[in-house]
Backbone as JSON Lines, residues from 0, in Angstrom:
{"i":0,"aa":"M","n":[0.85,-1.19,0.0],"ca":[0.0,0.0,0.0],"c":[0.88,1.24,0.0]}
{"i":1,"aa":"N","n":[0.57,2.2,-0.88],"ca":[1.34,3.43,-0.94],"c":[0.89,4.39,0.15]}
{"i":2,"aa":"S","n":[1.82,4.99,0.8],"ca":[1.49,5.98,1.83],"c":[2.05,7.33,1.39]}
{"i":3,"aa":"R","n":[1.29,8.34,1.66],"ca":[1.69,9.69,1.27],"c":[2.79,10.18,2.19]}
{"i":4,"aa":"K","n":[3.86,10.68,1.6],"ca":[4.97,11.18,2.38],"c":[4.61,12.51,3.01]}
{"i":5,"aa":"V","n":[4.83,12.61,4.31],"ca":[4.5,13.83,5.04],"c":[5.6,14.87,4.84]}
{"i":6,"aa":"K","n":[5.2,16.09,4.49],"ca":[6.15,17.18,4.36],"c":[6.15,18.01,5.65]}
{"i":7,"aa":"Y","n":[7.29,18.07,6.29],"ca":[7.41,18.85,7.51],"c":[7.95,20.24,7.17]}
{"i":8,"aa":"P","n":[7.2,21.29,7.53],"ca":[7.57,22.66,7.14],"c":[8.63,23.26,8.06]}
{"i":9,"aa":"I","n":[9.79,22.68,8.1],"ca":[10.85,23.15,9.0],"c":[11.32,24.53,8.56]}
{"i":10,"aa":"G","n":[11.19,25.49,9.47],"ca":[11.62,26.85,9.19],"c":[10.67,27.66,8.33]}
{"i":11,"aa":"Q","n":[9.57,27.07,7.89],"ca":[8.62,27.79,7.04],"c":[7.73,28.7,7.89]}
{"i":12,"aa":"Q","n":[7.71,29.98,7.56],"ca":[6.95,30.95,8.34],"c":[5.8,31.58,7.56]}
{"i":13,"aa":"D","n":[5.65,31.18,6.3],"ca":[4.57,31.72,5.48],"c":[3.45,30.7,5.36]}
{"i":14,"aa":"F","n":[2.27,31.04,5.86],"ca":[1.14,30.12,5.89],"c":[0.71,29.7,4.49]}
{"i":15,"aa":"K","n":[0.7,30.64,3.56],"ca":[0.25,30.33,2.2],"c":[1.18,29.32,1.54]}
{"i":16,"aa":"T","n":[2.48,29.53,1.67],"ca":[3.45,28.6,1.09],"c":[3.3,27.22,1.7]}
{"i":17,"aa":"L","n":[3.14,27.18,3.0],"ca":[2.98,25.91,3.72],"c":[1.77,25.14,3.21]}
{"i":18,"aa":"R","n":[0.66,25.82,3.05],"ca":[-0.57,25.15,2.63],"c":[-0.52,24.73,1.16]}
{"i":19,"aa":"M","n":[0.06,25.57,0.32],"ca":[0.12,25.25,-1.1],"c":[1.09,24.1,-1.37]}
{"i":20,"aa":"Q","n":[2.07,23.93,-0.5],"ca":[3.01,22.83,-0.65],"c":[2.47,21.53,-0.05]}
{"i":21,"aa":"G","n":[1.33,21.62,0.63],"ca":[0.75,20.43,1.26],"c":[1.52,19.97,2.46]}
{"i":22,"aa":"S","n":[2.2,20.88,3.13],"ca":[2.99,20.52,4.3],"c":[2.1,20.28,5.53]}
{"i":23,"aa":"L","n":[2.64,19.58,6.48],"ca":[1.92,19.29,7.71],"c":[1.63,20.6,8.45]}
{"i":24,"aa":"Y","n":[0.39,20.76,8.88],"ca":[0.0,21.96,9.62],"c":[-0.89,21.56,10.79]}
{"i":25,"aa":"V","n":[-0.48,21.92,11.99],"ca":[-1.29,21.68,13.18],"c":[-2.31,22.81,13.27]}
{"i":26,"aa":"D","n":[-3.58,22.46,13.19],"ca":[-4.64,23.45,13.09],"c":[-4.78,24.25,14.39]}
{"i":27,"aa":"K","n":[-4.41,25.52,14.32],"ca":[-4.57,26.44,15.44],"c":[-5.54,27.56,15.11]}
{"i":28,"aa":"T","n":[-6.33,27.36,14.07],"ca":[-7.2,28.44,13.62],"c":[-8.38,28.69,14.54]}
{"i":29,"aa":"N","n":[-8.61,27.8,15.51],"ca":[-9.66,28.08,16.48],"c":[-9.31,29.32,17.31]}
{"i":30,"aa":"F","n":[-8.01,29.62,17.44],"ca":[-7.61,30.82,18.16],"c":[-8.02,32.08,17.4]}
{"i":31,"aa":"I","n":[-8.08,31.98,16.09],"ca":[-8.48,33.14,15.3],"c":[-9.92,33.53,15.61]}
{"i":32,"aa":"E","n":[-10.77,32.54,15.77],"ca":[-12.17,32.82,16.1],"c":[-12.26,33.61,17.41]}
{"i":33,"aa":"N","n":[-11.46,33.21,18.39],"ca":[-11.46,33.93,19.67],"c":[-10.99,35.37,19.5]}
{"i":34,"aa":"L","n":[-10.01,35.57,18.62],"ca":[-9.46,36.9,18.4],"c":[-10.46,37.83,17.73]}
{"i":35,"aa":"V","n":[-11.1,37.36,16.68],"ca":[-12.0,38.24,15.93],"c":[-13.26,38.56,16.72]}
{"i":36,"aa":"E","n":[-13.57,37.76,17.71],"ca":[-14.73,38.02,18.55],"c":[-14.35,38.74,19.84]}
{"i":37,"aa":"G","n":[-13.06,39.03,19.99],"ca":[-12.57,39.6,21.24],"c":[-12.22,41.07,21.13]}
{"i":38,"aa":"D","n":[-11.03,41.41,21.62],"ca":[-10.61,42.8,21.73],"c":[-10.04,43.35,20.42]}
{"i":39,"aa":"Q","n":[-9.64,44.62,20.49],"ca":[-9.07,45.3,19.33],"c":[-7.55,45.17,19.3]}
{"i":40,"aa":"Y","n":[-6.93,45.0,20.48],"ca":[-5.47,44.98,20.57],"c":[-4.99,43.7,21.25]}
{"i":41,"aa":"Y","n":[-3.94,43.11,20.65],"ca":[-3.36,41.9,21.2],"c":[-1.83,41.97,21.16]}
{"i":42,"aa":"F","n":[-1.22,41.34,22.13],"ca":[0.25,41.28,22.18],"c":[0.67,39.9,22.66]}
{"i":43,"aa":"L","n":[1.6,39.29,21.92],"ca":[2.1,37.96,22.26],"c":[3.61,38.03,22.45]}
{"i":44,"aa":"A","n":[4.07,37.84,23.68],"ca":[5.5,37.84,23.99],"c":[5.94,36.4,24.24]}
{"i":45,"aa":"R","n":[6.78,35.88,23.35],"ca":[7.29,34.52,23.48],"c":[8.71,34.47,22.91]}
{"i":46,"aa":"P","n":[9.49,33.46,23.28],"ca":[10.86,33.34,22.74],"c":[10.85,33.13,21.23]}
{"i":47,"aa":"R","n":[11.99,33.34,20.62],"ca":[12.11,33.11,19.19],"c":[11.93,31.61,18.89]}
{"i":48,"aa":"R","n":[11.49,31.32,17.67],"ca":[11.23,29.96,17.21],"c":[10.02,29.35,17.9]}
{"i":49,"aa":"F","n":[9.13,30.2,18.4],"ca":[7.93,29.72,19.1],"c":[6.75,29.51,18.14]}
{"i":50,"aa":"G","n":[6.87,30.06,16.93],"ca":[5.78,29.95,15.96],"c":[4.98,31.24,15.82]}
{"i":51,"aa":"K","n":[5.5,32.33,16.35],"ca":[4.78,33.61,16.3],"c":[4.61,34.1,14.87]}
{"i":52,"aa":"S","n":[5.67,34.01,14.08],"ca":[5.62,34.52,12.71],"c":[4.62,33.75,11.86]}
{"i":53,"aa":"L","n":[4.57,32.43,12.03],"ca":[3.62,31.63,11.26],"c":[2.18,31.97,11.65]}
{"i":54,"aa":"F","n":[1.95,32.18,12.93],"ca":[0.58,32.52,13.35],"c":[0.18,33.89,12.8]}
{"i":55,"aa":"L","n":[1.13,34.84,12.8],"ca":[0.83,36.16,12.26],"c":[0.55,36.06,10.75]}
{"i":56,"aa":"S","n":[1.29,35.21,10.07],"ca":[1.05,34.99,8.64],"c":[-0.32,34.37,8.41]}
{"i":57,"aa":"T","n":[-0.72,33.47,9.29],"ca":[-2.05,32.87,9.2],"c":[-3.14,33.92,9.33]}
{"i":58,"aa":"L","n":[-2.96,34.83,10.29],"ca":[-3.9,35.94,10.46],"c":[-3.96,36.81,9.2]}
{"i":59,"aa":"K","n":[-2.81,37.05,8.63],"ca":[-2.73,37.89,7.43],"c":[-3.61,37.34,6.31]}
{"i":60,"aa":"Y","n":[-3.46,36.06,6.0],"ca":[-4.23,35.49,4.89],"c":[-5.7,35.31,5.26]}
{"i":61,"aa":"F","n":[-5.98,35.14,6.52],"ca":[-7.38,35.08,6.96],"c":[-8.07,36.41,6.68]}
{"i":62,"aa":"F","n":[-7.45,37.51,7.07],"ca":[-8.06,38.82,6.86],"c":[-8.0,39.27,5.4]}
{"i":63,"aa":"L","n":[-7.11,38.68,4.62],"ca":[-7.09,38.96,3.19],"c":[-8.19,38.19,2.45]}
{"i":64,"aa":"G","n":[-8.89,37.34,3.18],"ca":[-10.03,36.62,2.61],"c":[-9.68,35.45,1.74]}
{"i":65,"aa":"E","n":[-8.48,34.88,1.9],"ca":[-8.06,33.76,1.04],"c":[-8.56,32.43,1.62]}
{"i":66,"aa":"R","n":[-9.84,32.25,1.48],"ca":[-10.52,31.12,2.12],"c":[-10.01,29.77,1.65]}
{"i":67,"aa":"D","n":[-9.62,29.66,0.39],"ca":[-9.16,28.37,-0.13],"c":[-7.99,27.8,0.67]}
{"i":68,"aa":"L","n":[-7.19,28.67,1.25],"ca":[-6.05,28.21,2.05],"c":[-6.49,27.55,3.34]}
{"i":69,"aa":"F","n":[-7.73,27.78,3.75],"ca":[-8.21,27.31,5.06],"c":[-9.18,26.14,4.93]}
{"i":70,"aa":"K","n":[-9.31,25.6,3.72],"ca":[-10.2,24.46,3.53],"c":[-9.77,23.29,4.41]}
{"i":71,"aa":"G","n":[-10.73,22.73,5.12],"ca":[-10.45,21.6,6.01],"c":[-10.01,22.0,7.39]}
{"i":72,"aa":"L","n":[-9.78,23.28,7.62],"ca":[-9.38,23.77,8.94],"c":[-10.59,24.28,9.71]}
{"i":73,"aa":"Y","n":[-10.43,24.38,10.99],"ca":[-11.56,24.77,11.84],"c":[-12.19,26.09,11.43]}
{"i":74,"aa":"I","n":[-11.37,27.08,11.12],"ca":[-11.88,28.43,10.87],"c":[-12.78,28.49,9.65]}
{"i":75,"aa":"D","n":[-12.67,27.52,8.75],"ca":[-13.51,27.5,7.56],"c":[-14.96,27.16,7.9]}
{"i":76,"aa":"S","n":[-15.19,26.69,9.11],"ca":[-16.54,26.26,9.5],"c":[-17.32,27.35,10.23]}
{"i":77,"aa":"I","n":[-16.7,28.47,10.55],"ca":[-17.39,29.5,11.32],"c":[-18.12,30.47,10.39]}
{"i":78,"aa":"D","n":[-19.02,31.23,10.97],"ca":[-19.78,32.23,10.22],"c":[-18.92,33.48,10.05]}
{"i":79,"aa":"W","n":[-18.31,33.62,8.88],"ca":[-17.4,34.72,8.6],"c":[-17.59,35.15,7.16]}
{"i":80,"aa":"D","n":[-17.52,36.47,6.91],"ca":[-17.84,36.95,5.56],"c":[-16.73,36.69,4.54]}
{"i":81,"aa":"W","n":[-15.51,36.45,4.99],"ca":[-14.36,36.2,4.12],"c":[-14.12,37.31,3.1]}
{"i":82,"aa":"E","n":[-14.5,38.52,3.47],"ca":[-14.18,39.69,2.65],"c":[-12.73,40.11,2.92]}
{"i":83,"aa":"K","n":[-12.16,40.83,1.97],"ca":[-10.78,41.25,2.09],"c":[-10.65,42.53,2.92]}
{"i":84,"aa":"Y","n":[-9.83,42.47,3.94],"ca":[-9.53,43.64,4.77],"c":[-8.17,44.22,4.35]}
{"i":85,"aa":"P","n":[-7.96,45.5,4.54],"ca":[-6.62,46.05,4.32],"c":[-5.7,45.6,5.45]}
{"i":86,"aa":"V","n":[-4.64,44.9,5.11],"ca":[-3.7,44.36,6.11],"c":[-2.35,45.06,5.97]}
{"i":87,"aa":"L","n":[-1.88,45.63,7.06],"ca":[-0.55,46.23,7.11],"c":[0.33,45.32,7.96]}
{"i":88,"aa":"H","n":[1.18,44.57,7.28],"ca":[2.03,43.58,7.95],"c":[3.43,44.15,8.08]}
{"i":89,"aa":"M","n":[3.86,44.44,9.3],"ca":[5.18,45.0,9.56],"c":[6.08,43.89,10.1]}
{"i":90,"aa":"D","n":[7.07,43.51,9.31],"ca":[7.96,42.41,9.7],"c":[9.35,42.97,10.0]}
{"i":91,"aa":"F","n":[9.72,42.97,11.27],"ca":[11.03,43.47,11.66],"c":[12.07,42.36,11.78]}
{"i":92,"aa":"N","n":[11.73,41.18,11.29],"ca":[12.66,40.06,11.28],"c":[13.69,40.15,10.16]}
{"i":93,"aa":"V","n":[13.51,41.11,9.27],"ca":[14.27,41.1,8.02],"c":[15.7,41.62,8.14]}
{"i":94,"aa":"S","n":[16.1,42.16,9.29],"ca":[17.45,42.7,9.4],"c":[17.96,42.58,10.83]}
{"i":95,"aa":"R","n":[19.25,42.93,11.02],"ca":[19.88,42.86,12.34],"c":[19.95,44.22,13.04]}
{"i":96,"aa":"Y","n":[19.72,45.3,12.32],"ca":[19.68,46.65,12.88],"c":[20.98,47.03,13.59]}
{"i":97,"aa":"N","n":[22.05,46.93,12.84],"ca":[23.36,47.29,13.38],"c":[23.62,48.8,13.33]}
{"i":98,"aa":"D","n":[22.78,49.53,12.61],"ca":[22.95,50.98,12.54],"c":[21.59,51.63,12.27]}
{"i":99,"aa":"K","n":[21.57,52.96,12.36],"ca":[20.33,53.72,12.21],"c":[19.8,53.66,10.79]}
{"i":100,"aa":"V","n":[20.69,53.59,9.83],"ca":[20.28,53.57,8.43],"c":[19.42,52.34,8.13]}
{"i":101,"aa":"T","n":[19.76,51.23,8.75],"ca":[19.05,49.98,8.49],"c":[17.58,50.09,8.86]}
{"i":102,"aa":"L","n":[17.3,50.66,10.02],"ca":[15.9,50.82,10.43],"c":[15.17,51.7,9.42]}
{"i":103,"aa":"G","n":[15.81,52.77,8.99],"ca":[15.18,53.65,8.01],"c":[14.86,52.93,6.72]}
{"i":104,"aa":"D","n":[15.77,52.09,6.26],"ca":[15.54,51.34,5.02],"c":[14.35,50.4,5.18]}
{"i":105,"aa":"V","n":[14.28,49.71,6.31],"ca":[13.21,48.74,6.53],"c":[11.86,49.45,6.63]}
{"i":106,"aa":"V","n":[11.79,50.49,7.45],"ca":[10.52,51.2,7.66],"c":[10.09,51.91,6.38]}
{"i":107,"aa":"N","n":[11.02,52.6,5.73],"ca":[10.67,53.29,4.49],"c":[10.17,52.33,3.42]}
{"i":108,"aa":"G","n":[10.78,51.15,3.36],"ca":[10.34,50.16,2.38],"c":[8.89,49.76,2.58]}
{"i":109,"aa":"M","n":[8.5,49.55,3.84],"ca":[7.11,49.18,4.13],"c":[6.16,50.34,3.85]}
{"i":110,"aa":"L","n":[6.52,51.53,4.33],"ca":[5.65,52.69,4.16],"c":[5.46,53.04,2.69]}
{"i":111,"aa":"E","n":[6.54,53.0,1.93],"ca":[6.44,53.32,0.5],"c":[5.55,52.34,-0.25]}
{"i":112,"aa":"E","n":[5.63,51.08,0.11],"ca":[4.77,50.07,-0.53],"c":[3.3,50.37,-0.27]}
{"i":113,"aa":"W","n":[2.96,50.72,0.96],"ca":[1.57,51.02,1.3],"c":[1.12,52.34,0.7]}
{"i":114,"aa":"E","n":[2.02,53.31,0.63],"ca":[1.66,54.6,0.02],"c":[1.36,54.44,-1.46]}
{"i":115,"aa":"R","n":[2.08,53.57,-2.14],"ca":[1.78,53.28,-3.55],"c":[0.44,52.55,-3.66]}
{"i":116,"aa":"C","n":[0.24,51.61,-2.77],"ca":[-0.98,50.79,-2.8],"c":[-2.23,51.64,-2.61]}
{"i":117,"aa":"Y","n":[-2.17,52.61,-1.71],"ca":[-3.34,53.42,-1.4],"c":[-3.27,54.82,-1.99]}
{"i":118,"aa":"D","n":[-2.36,55.0,-2.95],"ca":[-2.27,56.23,-3.74],"c":[-2.16,57.47,-2.87]}
{"i":119,"aa":"I","n":[-1.18,57.47,-1.99],"ca":[-0.94,58.61,-1.11],"c":[0.17,59.46,-1.72]}
{"i":120,"aa":"K","n":[-0.15,60.69,-2.04],"ca":[0.78,61.58,-2.73],"c":[1.49,62.55,-1.78]}
{"i":121,"aa":"D","n":[0.75,63.13,-0.83],"ca":[1.31,64.13,0.07],"c":[2.01,63.4,1.21]}
{"i":122,"aa":"I","n":[3.31,63.15,1.04],"ca":[4.04,62.3,1.98],"c":[4.91,63.12,2.92]}
{"i":123,"aa":"S","n":[4.73,62.91,4.2],"ca":[5.52,63.58,5.23],"c":[6.85,62.86,5.4]}
{"i":124,"aa":"E","n":[7.8,63.51,6.05],"ca":[9.07,62.87,6.35],"c":[9.01,62.12,7.68]}
{"i":125,"aa":"D","n":[7.97,62.37,8.45],"ca":[7.83,61.75,9.77],"c":[7.17,60.38,9.66]}
{"i":126,"aa":"Y","n":[7.81,59.36,10.23],"ca":[7.27,58.0,10.17],"c":[5.86,57.92,10.72]}
{"i":127,"aa":"G","n":[5.65,58.54,11.89],"ca":[4.36,58.46,12.54],"c":[3.24,59.07,11.72]}
{"i":128,"aa":"Q","n":[3.49,60.24,11.15],"ca":[2.48,60.89,10.31],"c":[2.2,60.08,9.05]}
{"i":129,"aa":"R","n":[3.23,59.51,8.48],"ca":[3.04,58.69,7.28],"c":[2.18,57.47,7.58]}
{"i":130,"aa":"F","n":[2.49,56.81,8.69],"ca":[1.75,55.61,9.05],"c":[0.29,55.95,9.38]}
{"i":131,"aa":"R","n":[0.08,57.07,10.05],"ca":[-1.28,57.51,10.37],"c":[-2.08,57.78,9.08]}
{"i":132,"aa":"S","n":[-1.45,58.42,8.1],"ca":[-2.11,58.69,6.82],"c":[-2.46,57.4,6.09]}
{"i":133,"aa":"I","n":[-1.56,56.43,6.15],"ca":[-1.79,55.14,5.48],"c":[-2.99,54.43,6.1]}
{"i":134,"aa":"I","n":[-3.05,54.4,7.41],"ca":[-4.16,53.73,8.1],"c":[-5.5,54.36,7.72]}
{"i":135,"aa":"A","n":[-5.55,55.7,7.76],"ca":[-6.8,56.4,7.44],"c":[-7.19,56.21,5.98]}
{"i":136,"aa":"K","n":[-6.22,56.3,5.08],"ca":[-6.51,56.18,3.64],"c":[-6.93,54.76,3.28]}
{"i":137,"aa":"A","n":[-6.3,53.78,3.9],"ca":[-6.66,52.39,3.63],"c":[-8.11,52.13,4.04]}
{"i":138,"aa":"H","n":[-8.51,52.66,5.17],"ca":[-9.9,52.52,5.63],"c":[-10.84,53.24,4.67]}
{"i":139,"aa":"Q","n":[-10.46,54.44,4.27],"ca":[-11.3,55.24,3.38],"c":[-11.48,54.56,2.02]}
{"i":140,"aa":"K","n":[-10.4,54.05,1.44],"ca":[-10.46,53.48,0.09],"c":[-11.18,52.13,0.04]}
{"i":141,"aa":"T","n":[-11.04,51.34,1.11],"ca":[-11.62,49.99,1.09],"c":[-12.97,49.92,1.79]}
{"i":142,"aa":"G","n":[-13.25,50.89,2.65],"ca":[-14.48,50.84,3.42],"c":[-14.42,49.86,4.57]}
{"i":143,"aa":"R","n":[-13.24,49.32,4.84],"ca":[-13.05,48.38,5.94],"c":[-11.9,48.84,6.83]}
{"i":144,"aa":"Q","n":[-12.08,48.62,8.11],"ca":[-11.04,49.0,9.05],"c":[-9.77,48.18,8.82]}
{"i":145,"aa":"V","n":[-8.66,48.73,9.21],"ca":[-7.35,48.16,8.92],"c":[-6.94,47.12,9.97]}
{"i":146,"aa":"V","n":[-6.27,46.08,9.5],"ca":[-5.66,45.09,10.39],"c":[-4.16,45.33,10.37]}
{"i":147,"aa":"V","n":[-3.57,45.57,11.55],"ca":[-2.14,45.82,11.65],"c":[-1.48,44.64,12.35]}
{"i":148,"aa":"L","n":[-0.52,44.03,11.68],"ca":[0.22,42.89,12.23],"c":[1.68,43.26,12.32]}
{"i":149,"aa":"V","n":[2.25,43.19,13.51],"ca":[3.64,43.58,13.72],"c":[4.43,42.39,14.25]}
{"i":150,"aa":"D","n":[5.35,41.91,13.45],"ca":[6.16,40.75,13.84],"c":[7.49,41.21,14.42]}
{"i":151,"aa":"E","n":[7.78,40.77,15.66],"ca":[9.0,41.14,16.38],"c":[9.12,42.67,16.48]}
{"i":152,"aa":"Y","n":[8.14,43.27,17.1],"ca":[8.08,44.72,17.24],"c":[9.32,45.3,17.92]}
{"i":153,"aa":"D","n":[10.0,44.47,18.71],"ca":[11.1,44.95,19.55],"c":[12.49,44.56,19.05]}
{"i":154,"aa":"K","n":[12.59,43.93,17.89],"ca":[13.9,43.44,17.45],"c":[14.93,44.55,17.3]}
{"i":155,"aa":"P","n":[14.6,45.72,16.73],"ca":[15.62,46.77,16.63],"c":[16.11,47.22,18.01]}
{"i":156,"aa":"L","n":[15.27,47.12,19.02],"ca":[15.64,47.54,20.36],"c":[16.47,46.47,21.07]}
{"i":157,"aa":"V","n":[16.02,45.23,20.97],"ca":[16.74,44.13,21.62],"c":[18.15,43.99,21.06]}
{"i":158,"aa":"S","n":[18.3,44.31,19.78],"ca":[19.62,44.21,19.15],"c":[20.57,45.31,19.62]}
{"i":159,"aa":"N","n":[20.05,46.31,20.32],"ca":[20.87,47.46,20.71],"c":[20.71,47.82,22.18]}
{"i":160,"aa":"L","n":[20.47,46.83,23.01],"ca":[20.27,47.08,24.43],"c":[21.49,47.71,25.09]}
{"i":161,"aa":"N","n":[22.67,47.4,24.59],"ca":[23.9,47.91,25.19],"c":[24.47,49.12,24.44]}
{"i":162,"aa":"M","n":[23.71,49.64,23.49],"ca":[24.14,50.79,22.7],"c":[23.14,51.92,22.94]}
{"i":163,"aa":"S","n":[23.41,52.77,23.92],"ca":[22.42,53.73,24.39],"c":[21.95,54.69,23.3]}
{"i":164,"aa":"D","n":[22.85,55.21,22.47],"ca":[22.46,56.15,21.43],"c":[21.52,55.5,20.41]}
{"i":165,"aa":"E","n":[21.92,54.33,19.93],"ca":[21.1,53.62,18.95],"c":[19.76,53.19,19.57]}
{"i":166,"aa":"F","n":[19.82,52.72,20.8],"ca":[18.6,52.27,21.47],"c":[17.59,53.41,21.58]}
{"i":167,"aa":"D","n":[18.03,54.57,22.04],"ca":[17.13,55.71,22.19],"c":[16.57,56.15,20.84]}
{"i":168,"aa":"Y","n":[17.41,56.13,19.82],"ca":[16.97,56.52,18.48],"c":[15.9,55.55,17.97]}
{"i":169,"aa":"F","n":[16.17,54.26,18.07],"ca":[15.21,53.26,17.6],"c":[13.9,53.35,18.39]}
{"i":170,"aa":"R","n":[14.02,53.53,19.71],"ca":[12.82,53.6,20.54],"c":[11.95,54.78,20.13]}
{"i":171,"aa":"D","n":[12.55,55.94,19.88],"ca":[11.78,57.12,19.5],"c":[11.11,56.92,18.14]}
{"i":172,"aa":"K","n":[11.84,56.36,17.2],"ca":[11.28,56.15,15.87],"c":[10.12,55.15,15.9]}
{"i":173,"aa":"L","n":[10.31,54.06,16.61],"ca":[9.26,53.05,16.69],"c":[8.06,53.56,17.47]}
{"i":174,"aa":"A","n":[8.32,54.33,18.52],"ca":[7.23,54.89,19.32],"c":[6.35,55.8,18.47]}
{"i":175,"aa":"S","n":[6.95,56.54,17.53],"ca":[6.17,57.43,16.68],"c":[5.23,56.64,15.77]}
{"i":176,"aa":"I","n":[5.62,55.41,15.45],"ca":[4.77,54.54,14.64],"c":[3.7,53.89,15.49]}
{"i":177,"aa":"Y","n":[4.12,53.29,16.61],"ca":[3.19,52.53,17.44],"c":[2.17,53.41,18.14]}
{"i":178,"aa":"S","n":[2.46,54.69,18.32],"ca":[1.5,55.59,18.98],"c":[0.21,55.71,18.19]}
{"i":179,"aa":"N","n":[0.25,55.38,16.9],"ca":[-0.94,55.47,16.06],"c":[-1.98,54.4,16.37]}
{"i":180,"aa":"F","n":[-1.58,53.36,17.07],"ca":[-2.55,52.32,17.4],"c":[-3.7,52.88,18.24]}
{"i":181,"aa":"K","n":[-3.39,53.85,19.08],"ca":[-4.42,54.46,19.91],"c":[-5.07,55.64,19.19]}
{"i":182,"aa":"S","n":[-4.27,56.52,18.6],"ca":[-4.81,57.73,17.98],"c":[-5.63,57.42,16.73]}
{"i":183,"aa":"S","n":[-5.38,56.28,16.09],"ca":[-6.12,55.91,14.87],"c":[-7.1,54.77,15.12]}
{"i":184,"aa":"A","n":[-7.54,54.63,16.35],"ca":[-8.39,53.49,16.73],"c":[-9.65,53.38,15.89]}
{"i":185,"aa":"E","n":[-10.21,54.5,15.46],"ca":[-11.45,54.47,14.68],"c":[-11.27,53.8,13.32]}
{"i":186,"aa":"H","n":[-10.03,53.74,12.85],"ca":[-9.76,53.15,11.54],"c":[-9.24,51.71,11.65]}
{"i":187,"aa":"I","n":[-9.1,51.19,12.86],"ca":[-8.42,49.9,13.07],"c":[-9.38,48.81,13.51]}
{"i":188,"aa":"R","n":[-9.33,47.69,12.8],"ca":[-10.12,46.49,13.16],"c":[-9.4,45.69,14.23]}
{"i":189,"aa":"M","n":[-8.09,45.51,14.05],"ca":[-7.3,44.74,15.0],"c":[-5.83,45.09,14.89]}
{"i":190,"aa":"V","n":[-5.16,45.09,16.03],"ca":[-3.7,45.18,16.08],"c":[-3.2,43.93,16.8]}
{"i":191,"aa":"F","n":[-2.23,43.25,16.19],"ca":[-1.62,42.08,16.84],"c":[-0.11,42.22,16.72]}
{"i":192,"aa":"L","n":[0.55,42.3,17.87],"ca":[2.01,42.43,17.9],"c":[2.63,41.2,18.53]}
{"i":193,"aa":"T","n":[3.8,40.83,18.02],"ca":[4.59,39.79,18.65],"c":[5.98,40.33,18.99]}
{"i":194,"aa":"G","n":[6.63,39.71,19.96],"ca":[7.98,40.11,20.34],"c":[8.51,39.2,21.43]}
{"i":195,"aa":"V","n":[9.69,39.5,21.88],"ca":[10.29,38.7,22.95],"c":[10.33,39.48,24.26]}
{"i":196,"aa":"S","n":[10.01,40.78,24.21],"ca":[10.1,41.62,25.41],"c":[8.75,42.21,25.76]}
{"i":197,"aa":"R","n":[8.52,42.41,27.03],"ca":[7.3,43.07,27.48],"c":[7.44,44.57,27.31]}
{"i":198,"aa":"F","n":[6.31,45.24,27.14],"ca":[6.32,46.68,26.89],"c":[7.06,47.46,27.97]}
{"i":199,"aa":"S","n":[6.84,47.09,29.22],"ca":[7.36,47.86,30.34],"c":[8.89,47.91,30.36]}
{"i":200,"aa":"K","n":[9.53,46.92,29.77],"ca":[10.98,46.86,29.77],"c":[11.61,47.78,28.74]}
{"i":201,"aa":"L","n":[10.87,48.13,27.71],"ca":[11.45,48.9,26.61],"c":[10.9,50.32,26.51]}
{"i":202,"aa":"S","n":[9.78,50.59,27.16],"ca":[9.17,51.92,27.16],"c":[8.96,52.45,25.75]}
{"i":203,"aa":"V","n":[8.56,51.6,24.84],"ca":[8.35,52.02,23.46],"c":[6.94,52.57,23.25]}
{"i":204,"aa":"F","n":[6.05,52.32,24.19],"ca":[4.69,52.86,24.15],"c":[4.57,53.89,25.25]}
{"i":205,"aa":"F","n":[4.84,55.14,24.9],"ca":[4.87,56.21,25.9],"c":[3.45,56.52,26.38]}
């Protein structure tokens, strides 16, 4: 008798790739139901390699309405409209943040992509103002509140705990972005952040 070879998604952090490759997936989508019926803001602090990035990726495709990826999983059985929401996925896993320029490159890359997507012409130089404009415009253009997913929100800070100048710079820049979670609440459906540090230790949310 032929048996199907199981594909183990070692190191795979993208939910769509995992599902399209037919890799083994332990169904955790019941947690999504609890999230969408719960609060507006969530934070998950766990060590690296805990599966945070994969879960955030799962949330991303859920809110993008890609139902076919969830066939056979628990979340496909719930009463959900499966409409596409505007998703702003901020992934800080992409670099080591050894200098100030690196953070600028990473943040500018994300902001510029969203500004093109939502046709934002009047662009400020301030990260916080730019992000606030993106959130409001995304809501306005789509008619749906924005979902913000932040993977490893604290990585630029953790990488510079012993470098006071860099740490303070990164903290101020990130705080200008994260402060929009409260001030732009009317435009936000959900915020979900992951990291390895608790807020109180980094003072990034003033």
